[in-house]
C-alpha positions as CSV (number, residue, x, y, z in Angstrom):
1,M,-5.6,14.4,14.1
2,T,-7.3,11.6,15.4
3,P,-7.8,11.0,19.0
4,I,-5.2,8.2,18.6
5,E,-3.2,10.2,16.5
6,E,-3.1,13.2,19.1
7,I,-2.6,10.6,22.1
8,K,0.4,9.3,20.8
9,N,1.5,12.9,20.0
10,R,1.4,13.9,23.6
11,L,2.3,10.6,25.3
12,D,6.1,9.2,25.3
13,I,6.1,5.6,25.1
14,V,9.2,5.7,27.6
15,D,7.0,7.6,30.0
16,V,4.0,5.1,29.8
17,I,6.0,2.0,30.1
18,Q,8.1,3.4,32.7
19,G,4.6,3.6,35.0
20,Y,4.8,0.1,34.8
21,V,8.0,-1.2,34.3
22,K,11.7,-0.3,35.5
23,L,13.4,0.6,32.4
24,K,17.1,1.0,32.0
25,K,19.0,3.2,29.2
26,A,21.0,1.0,26.8
27,G,22.6,2.9,24.1
28,K,20.2,5.1,22.3
29,D,17.1,2.8,23.8
30,Y,15.9,1.5,26.9
31,K,15.8,-2.2,28.3
32,A,14.2,-4.0,31.0
33,H,13.1,-7.6,32.3
34,C,9.9,-8.4,30.0
35,P,6.5,-8.0,32.3
36,F,4.9,-10.7,30.7
37,H,7.0,-13.9,31.2
38,K,9.8,-14.8,33.7
39,E,13.5,-14.5,32.7
40,K,16.7,-13.7,34.4
41,N,18.1,-11.5,31.7
42,P,16.4,-8.4,30.2
43,S,15.3,-9.0,26.6
44,F,12.5,-6.1,26.6
45,Y,13.5,-3.2,24.8
46,V,11.9,0.6,24.4
47,S,12.6,2.6,21.5
48,P,11.9,6.5,22.0
49,S,12.9,7.4,18.4
50,K,10.4,4.6,17.3
51,Q,7.9,5.0,19.9
52,I,7.8,1.2,19.8
53,W,8.4,-1.8,22.2
54,H,9.7,-5.6,21.6
55,C,10.5,-8.5,23.5
56,F,12.9,-10.5,21.9
57,S,12.0,-13.4,23.9
58,C,8.6,-13.9,23.6
59,N,8.8,-12.0,20.2
60,E,5.9,-9.5,21.0
61,G,6.0,-6.0,20.7
62,G,3.9,-2.7,19.6
63,D,3.1,0.6,20.5
64,I,1.9,2.5,23.2
65,F,-2.0,1.0,22.9
66,S,-0.6,-2.6,22.3
67,F,1.1,-2.8,25.6
68,V,-1.6,-0.8,27.9
69,Q,-3.9,-3.7,26.3
70,K,-1.3,-6.5,27.3
71,I,-0.4,-5.4,30.8
72,E,-4.0,-4.4,32.1
73,G,-5.6,-7.4,30.1
74,V,-7.8,-5.3,28.4
75,E,-9.8,-4.3,25.3
76,F,-8.5,-1.7,23.0
77,S,-11.3,0.3,23.8
78,D,-10.3,0.5,27.6
79,A,-6.7,1.1,26.8
80,L,-7.6,3.9,24.6
81,R,-9.6,5.7,27.6
82,T,-6.8,5.0,30.1
83,L,-4.4,6.7,27.6
84,A,-7.0,9.5,26.5
85,K,-7.3,10.1,30.7
86,K,-3.6,10.3,30.7
87,A,-2.9,12.4,27.8
88,G,-5.9,15.0,28.3
89,V,-7.5,14.1,25.2
90,E,-11.4,14.1,25.1
91,L,-12.9,11.3,23.3
92,K,-16.3,13.2,22.3
93,R,-18.1,10.3,20.9
94,E,-18.4,6.9,22.2
95,D,-19.1,4.5,19.9
96,P,-21.9,1.8,21.1
97,A,-19.2,-1.1,20.9
98,V,-16.5,0.7,22.5
99,R,-19.3,0.4,26.0
100,S,-18.2,-3.2,26.5
101,E,-19.1,-5.4,29.2
102,R,-16.1,-4.4,31.0
103,K,-16.7,-0.8,30.8
104,I,-20.3,-1.5,32.2
105,I,-18.4,-3.3,34.9
106,Y,-16.3,-0.1,35.6
107,D,-18.8,2.1,35.7
108,I,-21.2,-0.1,38.1
109,C,-17.7,0.0,40.5
110,E,-17.4,3.8,40.2
111,E,-21.0,4.5,41.1
112,A,-20.5,1.9,44.1
113,V,-17.8,3.8,45.5
114,V,-20.2,7.1,45.3
115,F,-22.9,5.3,47.2
116,F,-20.3,3.6,49.9
117,G,-19.0,7.4,50.4
118,K,-22.4,8.9,50.9
119,E,-23.3,6.1,53.4
120,L,-20.1,6.9,55.3
121,R,-20.3,10.6,55.4
122,K,-23.9,9.7,57.1
123,S,-22.9,7.4,59.9
124,E,-21.3,8.9,62.8
125,K,-20.6,5.6,64.1
126,V,-18.8,4.4,61.5
127,K,-16.7,7.9,61.0
128,D,-16.1,7.3,65.1
129,Y,-14.8,3.7,64.5
130,L,-12.0,4.7,61.7
131,K,-11.2,8.1,63.7
132,N,-10.2,5.6,66.5
133,R,-8.4,3.3,64.7
134,G,-6.0,6.2,64.1
135,L,-7.1,7.2,60.2
136,K,-7.6,10.5,59.2
137,G,-10.4,12.5,57.4
138,E,-7.9,13.5,54.8
139,T,-6.6,9.6,54.0
140,V,-10.3,8.3,54.1
141,R,-11.1,10.5,51.2
142,D,-7.6,10.1,49.5
143,F,-8.5,6.3,49.6
144,R,-12.2,6.5,48.9
145,V,-12.9,4.5,51.9
146,G,-16.7,3.9,52.1
147,Y,-19.2,2.2,54.6
148,A,-21.9,-0.7,53.0
149,P,-25.0,0.1,55.1
150,D,-26.7,-3.1,57.2
151,G,-29.4,-3.4,54.7
152,W,-30.1,-6.0,52.2
153,R,-30.7,-4.1,48.8
154,G,-29.0,-0.7,49.7
155,L,-26.7,-0.5,46.7
156,Y,-28.7,-2.5,44.4
157,D,-31.7,-0.1,44.7
158,Y,-29.4,2.8,44.2
159,L,-27.8,1.1,40.9
160,V,-31.3,0.3,39.7
161,E,-32.1,3.6,40.0
162,L,-29.4,5.0,37.6
163,G,-30.4,2.6,35.1
164,F,-28.1,-0.7,35.8
165,K,-29.2,-4.2,35.1
166,A,-29.3,-7.1,38.0
167,G,-27.5,-9.1,35.6
168,D,-24.3,-6.5,35.2
169,M,-24.5,-5.6,39.0
170,E,-23.8,-9.8,39.2
171,K,-21.2,-9.4,36.8
172,A,-19.5,-6.7,38.8
173,G,-19.6,-8.8,42.2
174,L,-21.3,-6.3,44.0
175,V,-25.1,-8.2,44.1
176,V,-25.9,-12.2,44.4
177,P,-28.9,-14.0,43.3
178,N,-31.2,-14.7,46.0
179,E,-31.5,-18.6,45.7
180,K,-34.4,-19.4,48.0
181,S,-36.7,-17.0,45.9
182,K,-35.1,-18.1,42.6
183,S,-36.2,-14.3,41.6
184,G,-34.4,-11.2,42.7
185,H,-30.7,-10.1,44.3
186,Y,-29.2,-8.8,47.5
187,D,-25.8,-6.9,48.2
188,R,-22.9,-8.9,48.9
189,F,-21.5,-6.1,50.9
190,R,-23.4,-5.5,54.2
191,N,-22.4,-3.6,57.4
192,R,-18.5,-3.4,56.2
193,I,-16.1,-0.7,55.8
194,M,-15.3,-0.6,52.0
195,F,-12.0,-0.3,50.3
196,P,-12.1,0.4,46.6
197,V,-9.2,-1.8,44.6
198,F,-7.9,0.1,41.8
199,D,-6.1,-1.2,38.9
200,L,-3.0,0.1,37.6
201,S,-4.1,3.0,35.5
202,G,-6.4,4.0,38.9
203,Q,-9.6,2.5,37.4
204,V,-11.9,1.2,40.5
205,V,-12.1,-2.7,39.4
206,G,-13.4,-4.2,42.8
207,F,-13.7,-4.1,46.8
208,S,-12.6,-5.3,49.7
209,G,-15.0,-4.9,52.9
210,R,-14.2,-5.3,56.4
211,L,-16.2,-6.2,58.9
212,F,-17.6,-3.4,60.9
213,D,-19.2,-5.0,64.0
214,G,-21.0,-8.3,64.7
215,E,-20.0,-11.8,63.2
216,G,-18.5,-13.3,60.1
217,A,-15.6,-13.4,58.1
218,K,-12.9,-10.2,58.8
219,Y,-12.7,-9.5,55.2
220,I,-15.1,-10.3,52.1
221,N,-13.7,-9.4,48.6
222,T,-15.1,-9.2,45.1
223,P,-15.1,-12.5,43.3
224,D,-13.3,-13.0,40.1
225,T,-14.8,-10.6,37.3
226,L,-14.1,-9.4,33.7
227,A,-12.4,-6.5,35.5
228,Y,-10.8,-7.9,38.6
229,N,-8.5,-11.2,39.2
230,K,-7.5,-11.4,42.7
231,S,-4.3,-13.4,41.7
232,H,-3.0,-10.1,39.7
233,V,-4.3,-7.2,41.2
234,I,-2.3,-5.5,44.1
235,Y,-4.0,-3.1,46.6
236,A,-2.7,0.3,46.4
237,L,-0.2,-0.6,43.7
238,D,-1.4,2.2,41.7
239,R,-0.4,4.6,44.3
240,A,2.6,3.0,45.3
241,K,4.6,2.2,42.4
242,V,6.2,5.3,41.9
243,A,7.4,5.2,45.9
244,I,8.6,1.7,45.3
245,R,10.9,2.5,42.1
246,K,12.3,5.6,43.9
247,K,13.4,3.2,47.1
248,D,13.8,0.2,45.1
249,E,12.2,-2.0,48.0
250,C,7.9,-2.9,48.4
251,V,6.8,-3.7,52.0
252,L,4.1,-6.1,51.8
253,V,1.6,-6.2,54.3
254,E,-1.7,-8.4,55.0
255,G,-4.6,-5.7,55.2
256,Q,-6.1,-2.9,53.5
257,F,-6.3,-1.2,56.8
258,D,-2.2,-2.0,57.0
259,V,-1.7,-0.2,53.7
260,V,-3.8,2.8,54.3
261,M,-2.2,3.8,57.8
262,S,1.3,3.0,56.4
263,H,0.6,5.5,53.3
264,Q,-0.9,8.0,56.0
265,A,2.6,7.4,58.2
266,G,4.7,8.5,55.0
267,V,5.6,4.6,54.0
268,K,4.1,5.2,50.6
269,N,5.7,1.8,49.2
270,A,3.3,-0.4,51.0
271,V,1.1,-2.7,49.1
272,A,-1.3,-5.8,50.0
273,V,-3.0,-8.5,48.1
274,S,-6.7,-8.7,47.9
275,G,-8.8,-12.1,48.3
276,S,-5.9,-14.6,48.3
277,A,-2.4,-15.3,49.4
278,V,0.5,-14.0,47.5
279,T,0.5,-15.7,43.9
280,S,3.5,-15.8,41.5
281,G,1.2,-13.2,39.4
282,H,1.5,-10.8,42.2
283,L,5.0,-10.8,42.6
284,N,5.8,-11.0,38.6
285,I,4.0,-7.6,38.7
286,L,6.1,-6.5,41.7
287,K,9.4,-7.8,40.1
288,R,8.4,-5.0,37.4
289,Y,9.2,-2.3,39.9
290,T,11.7,-3.8,42.5
291,D,14.0,-6.6,43.1
292,N,13.3,-6.0,46.9
293,L,10.6,-7.0,49.3
294,V,9.9,-6.8,53.2
295,F,7.4,-8.9,54.3
296,A,5.3,-7.0,57.1
297,F,2.7,-9.9,58.2
298,D,1.0,-10.4,61.8
299,A,3.0,-12.0,64.3
300,D,0.9,-15.2,64.9
301,S,1.4,-18.4,63.6
302,G,-1.2,-17.8,60.4
303,G,1.1,-14.7,59.5
304,E,4.2,-16.6,59.6
305,G,3.0,-19.4,57.7
306,A,1.6,-17.1,54.9
307,V,5.5,-15.4,55.1
308,K,6.6,-18.9,54.5
309,K,4.6,-19.7,51.5
310,A,5.1,-16.2,49.9
311,V,8.7,-16.0,50.3
312,G,9.3,-19.7,48.8
313,L,7.7,-18.1,45.6
314,A,9.7,-15.0,46.0
315,Q,13.0,-16.9,46.3
316,E,12.2,-18.7,43.1
317,L,11.8,-15.2,41.2
318,D,15.2,-14.2,42.6
319,F,14.0,-11.5,44.9
320,N,16.1,-10.0,47.9
321,I,13.9,-10.8,50.7
322,K,13.6,-9.3,54.3
323,V,11.1,-10.1,57.0
324,A,10.1,-7.1,59.4
325,L,9.2,-8.8,63.0
326,L,6.2,-7.4,64.4
327,P,5.5,-7.4,68.3
328,E,3.2,-10.3,69.2
329,G,-0.5,-9.7,68.9
330,K,0.3,-6.3,66.6
331,D,-0.1,-5.7,63.0
332,P,1.2,-2.4,60.8
333,A,-1.9,-0.2,61.6
334,D,-1.7,-1.0,65.2
335,M,2.2,0.3,64.9
336,V,1.3,3.3,63.2
337,K,-1.5,4.0,65.8
338,D,1.3,3.6,68.5
339,G,3.7,5.9,66.8
340,V,4.8,6.5,63.5
341,G,8.5,6.5,64.6
342,K,7.9,2.6,65.8
343,W,6.2,1.2,62.5
344,K,9.4,3.0,60.4
345,K,12.0,1.2,63.3
346,V,10.6,-2.1,62.7
347,L,10.8,-1.7,59.0
348,K,14.4,-0.3,59.8
349,E,15.2,-3.4,61.5
350,S,13.9,-6.0,59.0
351,K,16.3,-9.1,58.5
352,P,16.9,-10.8,55.7
353,V,14.8,-13.8,55.4
354,M,17.3,-16.4,55.8
355,D,18.4,-14.7,58.9
356,F,14.8,-14.9,60.1
357,Y,14.3,-18.7,59.1
358,F,17.6,-19.9,61.0
359,E,16.7,-17.8,63.8
360,S,13.6,-18.8,64.1
361,V,14.2,-22.5,63.9
362,F,17.4,-22.8,66.0
363,S,15.2,-20.8,68.6
364,K,13.3,-23.9,69.4
365,Y,16.6,-26.1,70.1
366,S,19.2,-26.2,73.0
367,N,22.8,-25.4,72.1
368,D,23.4,-29.4,72.4
369,L,21.7,-30.7,69.5
370,S,20.9,-34.6,69.1
371,A,20.9,-36.5,65.9
372,K,17.0,-35.8,65.8
373,D,17.5,-32.3,66.3
374,K,20.1,-31.9,63.6
375,R,17.6,-33.9,61.2
376,D,14.4,-31.9,62.2
377,I,16.4,-28.8,61.9
378,A,17.5,-29.6,58.1
379,K,14.2,-31.0,57.3
380,E,12.8,-27.5,58.0
381,L,15.9,-25.2,56.5
382,L,16.7,-27.2,53.5
383,P,13.4,-26.4,51.2
384,A,13.5,-23.1,52.1
385,I,17.7,-23.3,50.9
386,K,16.8,-25.0,47.9
387,S,14.0,-22.2,46.8
388,I,17.2,-19.7,46.6
389,A,18.0,-19.3,43.1
390,N,21.2,-17.9,43.0
391,S,23.6,-20.7,43.4
392,I,26.5,-18.6,45.4
393,E,23.7,-17.3,48.0
394,Q,22.5,-21.1,47.9
395,S,26.2,-22.3,49.2
396,H,26.6,-19.7,51.6
397,W,23.5,-20.6,53.5
398,L,24.5,-24.8,53.2
399,Q,28.1,-23.7,54.3
400,L,26.5,-21.8,57.3
401,L,24.0,-24.8,58.1
402,G,26.6,-27.4,57.8
403,S,28.9,-25.3,60.6
404,R,26.0,-25.0,62.6
405,L,25.2,-28.5,62.8
406,K,28.6,-29.7,62.9
407,V,27.9,-31.7,59.7
408,S,29.5,-31.8,56.0
409,E,28.4,-29.5,53.7
410,K,28.7,-32.5,50.8
411,D,26.1,-34.8,53.2
412,L,23.5,-31.6,53.4
413,R,23.9,-31.2,49.6
414,D,23.0,-35.1,49.1
415,V,20.0,-34.5,51.5
416,L,19.2,-31.2,49.6
417,G,19.2,-32.8,46.2
418,K,16.3,-35.7,47.3
419,I,13.8,-32.6,48.2
420,K,11.4,-31.9,45.6
421,D,11.1,-28.5,44.2
422,R,8.2,-26.5,45.7
423,E,5.2,-26.9,43.3
424,K,5.7,-23.5,41.3
425,N,2.7,-21.3,40.2
426,V,5.3,-19.1,37.7
427,E,4.0,-19.8,34.3
428,E,7.1,-19.7,32.1
429,K,7.2,-19.5,28.3
430,T,9.6,-21.7,26.3
431,V,11.9,-19.5,24.4
432,D,13.2,-20.3,21.3
433,V,17.1,-20.9,22.5
434,G,16.1,-23.4,24.8
435,G,14.0,-21.9,27.9
436,K,15.5,-21.4,31.1
437,R,19.3,-20.4,30.7
438,S,22.4,-20.5,33.0
439,R,24.2,-17.4,33.2
440,E,27.0,-18.3,31.1
441,E,24.7,-19.1,28.2
442,G,23.0,-16.0,28.3
443,L,26.7,-14.0,28.2
444,I,27.5,-16.6,25.4
445,E,24.4,-15.9,23.6
446,V,25.3,-12.2,24.1
447,L,28.6,-12.9,22.5
448,I,27.2,-14.5,19.6
449,S,24.7,-11.7,18.7
450,L,27.9,-9.0,19.2
451,A,30.0,-11.9,16.9
452,L,27.6,-11.7,14.0
453,R,27.1,-7.8,14.2
454,F,30.9,-7.3,14.6
455,P,32.7,-10.5,13.4
456,K,36.1,-9.0,12.7
457,D,36.4,-7.5,16.6
458,C,35.0,-10.5,18.3
459,S,36.6,-13.9,19.0
460,L,34.9,-17.0,20.6
461,D,38.5,-18.7,21.4
462,G,38.7,-20.1,24.9
463,I,35.1,-20.1,25.5
464,D,33.7,-23.3,27.1
465,D,30.8,-25.0,25.2
466,S,29.8,-27.6,27.7
467,F,27.1,-25.5,29.9
468,F,24.7,-25.4,26.7
469,K,21.3,-26.3,26.7
470,S,19.8,-25.3,23.4
471,S,21.0,-27.4,20.6
472,D,20.7,-24.7,17.9
473,L,22.6,-22.2,20.2
474,K,25.4,-24.8,20.6
475,G,25.8,-25.4,17.0
476,I,25.7,-21.7,16.0
477,F,28.6,-21.1,18.7
478,L,30.7,-24.3,17.3
479,K,30.2,-23.1,13.6
480,L,30.7,-19.5,14.4
481,K,34.0,-20.1,16.4
482,N,35.7,-21.2,13.4
483,S,34.3,-18.7,10.8
484,L,34.9,-15.4,12.6
485,G,37.7,-12.8,11.3
486,N,38.0,-10.3,8.5
487,G,36.6,-12.6,5.7
488,F,33.5,-13.3,7.5
489,D,30.5,-14.0,5.2
490,L,27.2,-13.8,7.0
491,K,25.4,-14.8,4.1
492,E,27.8,-17.9,3.2
493,F,28.0,-18.5,6.9
494,K,24.0,-19.0,7.1
495,K,23.9,-21.7,4.2
496,N,25.6,-24.4,6.9
497,L,22.8,-23.5,9.3
498,S,19.5,-26.0,10.0
499,S,16.3,-23.8,9.8
500,G,16.3,-23.9,13.4
501,E,19.5,-22.2,13.9
502,K,19.0,-19.4,11.0
503,D,15.5,-18.6,13.4
504,V,18.0,-18.1,16.1
505,V,20.7,-16.0,14.1
506,D,17.8,-13.7,12.4
507,R,16.7,-12.9,16.2
508,L,20.1,-12.2,17.4
509,I,21.1,-10.0,14.5
510,F,17.9,-8.1,15.0
511,K,18.0,-7.8,18.9
512,M,22.0,-6.5,18.4
513,E,20.9,-4.0,15.4
514,Y,17.9,-2.8,17.7
515,S,20.1,-2.4,20.8
516,G,21.3,1.0,19.2
517,L,25.7,-0.2,20.5
518,D,28.0,1.5,17.9
519,E,31.7,-0.3,17.6
520,K,32.8,1.4,20.4
521,D,30.3,-0.1,22.8
522,A,30.6,-3.3,21.5
523,L,34.2,-3.5,21.9
524,E,33.2,-2.8,25.6
525,E,30.5,-5.3,25.8
526,I,32.5,-8.1,24.4
527,D,35.3,-7.5,26.8
528,N,32.7,-7.3,29.8
529,C,30.9,-10.7,28.9
530,T,34.6,-12.4,28.2
531,R,35.8,-11.3,31.8
532,E,32.3,-12.1,33.3
533,L,32.7,-15.8,32.1
534,K,36.3,-16.1,33.1
535,I,35.0,-15.3,36.7
536,L,32.2,-17.4,36.7
537,K,34.2,-20.4,35.4
538,I,36.9,-19.5,38.3
539,K,34.3,-19.4,40.9
540,K,32.5,-22.6,39.9
541,K,36.0,-24.3,40.0
542,M,36.7,-22.4,43.7
543,N,33.4,-23.7,44.8
544,D,33.9,-27.4,43.6
545,I,37.4,-27.4,45.6
546,G,35.8,-25.9,48.6
547,L,33.6,-28.9,48.9
548,D,36.3,-31.2,48.5
549,L,38.3,-29.5,51.1
550,K,35.6,-29.6,53.7
551,E,35.5,-33.0,52.9
552,A,39.0,-33.8,53.3
553,E,39.3,-31.8,56.4
554,R,36.2,-33.8,57.9
555,K,37.9,-37.1,57.0
556,G,41.6,-36.1,58.4
557,N,43.2,-36.3,54.8
558,K,46.1,-33.7,55.4
559,K,47.7,-34.5,51.9
560,K,44.6,-34.3,50.1
561,C,43.6,-30.8,52.1
562,S,47.2,-29.6,50.9
563,E,46.6,-30.1,47.4
564,L,43.4,-28.5,47.4
565,S,44.9,-25.7,49.3
566,S,47.1,-25.1,46.9
567,K,44.7,-25.1,44.0
568,F,42.3,-22.6,45.6
569,N,45.3,-20.4,46.4
570,K,46.0,-20.3,42.8
571,L,42.4,-19.8,41.7
572,T,42.2,-17.1,44.3
573,N,45.0,-15.4,42.8
574,E,43.6,-15.8,39.2
575,L,40.3,-14.5,40.1
576,N,42.1,-11.3,41.9
577,K,44.2,-10.4,39.2
578,I,40.7,-10.3,36.8
579,L,38.8,-8.3,39.3
580,N,41.5,-5.7,39.9
581,N,42.2,-5.4,36.2
C-alpha cells in the first residue's frame, strides 16, 4: 500500500473528525453543525461506511485528508504528515516539494522550543520564579514552557548554526530585521517566559512571551504567519478539546499562566486566546466542541470590558454563557495558587451572563429609580438583550427588565428595535435556500426532504407558508403540497420547477438519501417536525397575546384583559395537549 492508502486503512474518519467536531449519531451516519460556516441546524454529515464527509449547506466534502487540510488551513503535504503521525505511518521519503514554506516555519518553531527549554534549565532565577508562582516542574515540562534569555541574538545564532536562514526565521515571527543598521536581525523575544502555542494537531505554530522582570508589555506574541493566525488559534485547545467535549463546557481565561495553572489544578477544559481579543473565529472553533462557555476574566475594569465584548459575539452564536466572578485583584492563576478548591468553587458558582449583567448594572443604582436612571439602565442592558439569538430567551429578559423598571415590555421593544445590531465579525456563507433561516423554515425544509423521499407517508396540509424567506423553497412547498400522495411522480413534478427550484430539490433528495433514514425512521421524523411546528406556532401566538395583555393591563382595560386571558388559556390548554401526547 502507498502511505496514503495505509493511513486511510488505519484511521477511521469518524475518529479523526471527532477530534475537531462534536458528532451525533444520525441513523447509520453522524451529523454536526458544519465547522466551516455559521449555521443553526446541522447540515454536516460523516459516513463511516463510505469514509467521507459532506456539508449540504456549503456543498463541500471529501475524505480525511481534505477535512484536515480545510480545518487546519494547511496544504496536502502538511495534512499528510499530521495524519501519518496519528496513524503511526512512517513517511520514508520526503519530496523536496513537500518541504513547503509552512513546513520550514514548523521546523523553526520546534527548534525554538528546544532552545527556550535549554535556557530555562540553565536559569535558577527563572525556575524559582515559576516555582513561586505555583507552577510544578511536571507542568512546565508538559506545556513545554521555556525562557528567552536577555540577549539580542541568542535564538538567532542557535538557529543559524542549525542551517536556517534569517528570512525564514523572520517569516516564523521569531526574529526582527535591524532597521537602524539595515542589516542583520535580532530576537523578537528577550528576557521572557515562553509559552509555545500549538495548533489542534499539536504542532508548534507560535509563541506567547510573558514579561519576566523589567519594563515592557506583559505579553508579546508571535505576529500572524503562514502557520499562525491569532484570530483563530486558541491556546491549549489541542489538549483541552477532549475535556471540553466530555464536560460539554469550555472555561475561557485571559492568560497562558491562567490556563496552565488551571490544567495543573485539574480544570482541563480551560483555554485562552493569544495576541488578540476574543473573535468570532475563536468562538466558531469552540462551537465545534460545546455550546457552553464560562468567561473567567480578571476582575478589573479591563476584564469586565473584555467580557462584554466577547459575550456579545458569543450571544450572536447562541452560546449558553456564564461568568465566573473572581475576587478583586485576583486572576485564575492566583486562585489556584491560593488553593485548588477556591478556583473550582468560583467556577461552580459562575452566573448566567444576563444575571451577571443585571446584577452589575442595577448595583450602581438605588431602589428608588428616577426616569433618568431607568433610561440609563435600559441603555446598558438592551444592547446585551438584543444580542441574544433565541427569541424566547430574549423575551424573558425583556419581561424581567420591564418588571424591574416598572415600564411596559412594548415600550422596551420599541426602543430595542431602534438599537443598531452589534457589528458582526461572523462570516456567513449564503446557502442556496435563502441564507439564514428561521427554526420553522428549517423544519419545513426537513419535511419537504422527507416528502420527496417518502411522498405517500408525508402530508403538508395545515402547514403555514407565510414565514418563508427563500422564494425557491416556498415555490417548491406550494407545488409539492398539492402533488403528494400515492400517485406522486418525481420526474413529472420536477418538470414544473424553475432551474433554481430544481437545484434545491436535487440537493434535498441527495441529503435525504444520504441520511440513512428508513421508512420507519422517516415516519417518526415527520411526526416530530409536524409536532414542533405546531408548538412553535402556538408559542408565537401566546407571546403576541402576552404582549397585548401587558399593554391592556397597563391601560386598565379590563374587558380587553378578559378576552386576551381567555385566548391565552385556550392556547395553553392546546399546547399542553400536544406536549403531553
